[in-house]
C-alpha positions, 0 to 999 in steps of 0.5 A: 316891169322893165322886162315887160317894157323891153319885151313890148319894144322888141315885139313892136319892132318885130311887128313892124318888120313882119308888116313890111314883109307882108307888103312885099308880095303885093309890091312885087305883083304890081311892079315886076309882074304888072299884075293888078293885085291891089284895090285902089280904093282900099289902099287910098284909105290905108295910105291916108290913115297911115299918113295921118299916123305917121304925121302924128308920130313925127309931130305929136309923139316923139318916139323914134321906133313908132316913127320908123314903123309908121313911116315904113307902113306909110311908104309901103301903102303909098307905093302900092297905091301909086303902082296900082294907079300907074298900072290902071292908067297904063295903055 
C-alpha cells in the first residue's frame, strides 16, 4: 500500500509538471508572438474554476503538493486570460 501511495504522489507531481508545460505554447503565442490563440470566455471559466480549486487547497485541504499544483495551474490560466484581454484591447 505504501508503494501505491508513493507512486500516486509521484504521478500527481508529474501531472502538475506536464500540465504547466502544456500552457507554455499558448503563453508564448500571446506574450511573444502577439498571436490571439486563446478563447477569452473559456479561459475566464478555467481561471475562475482553478482559482476556486487553489483557494480550496489553501484553506480547506492542507496538502502542499496539491496547493503547489493548483496554484501553478491558477497562475497559468490567469496569465493566459490577462494576456488575451490585453492583446484584444491593444490598438
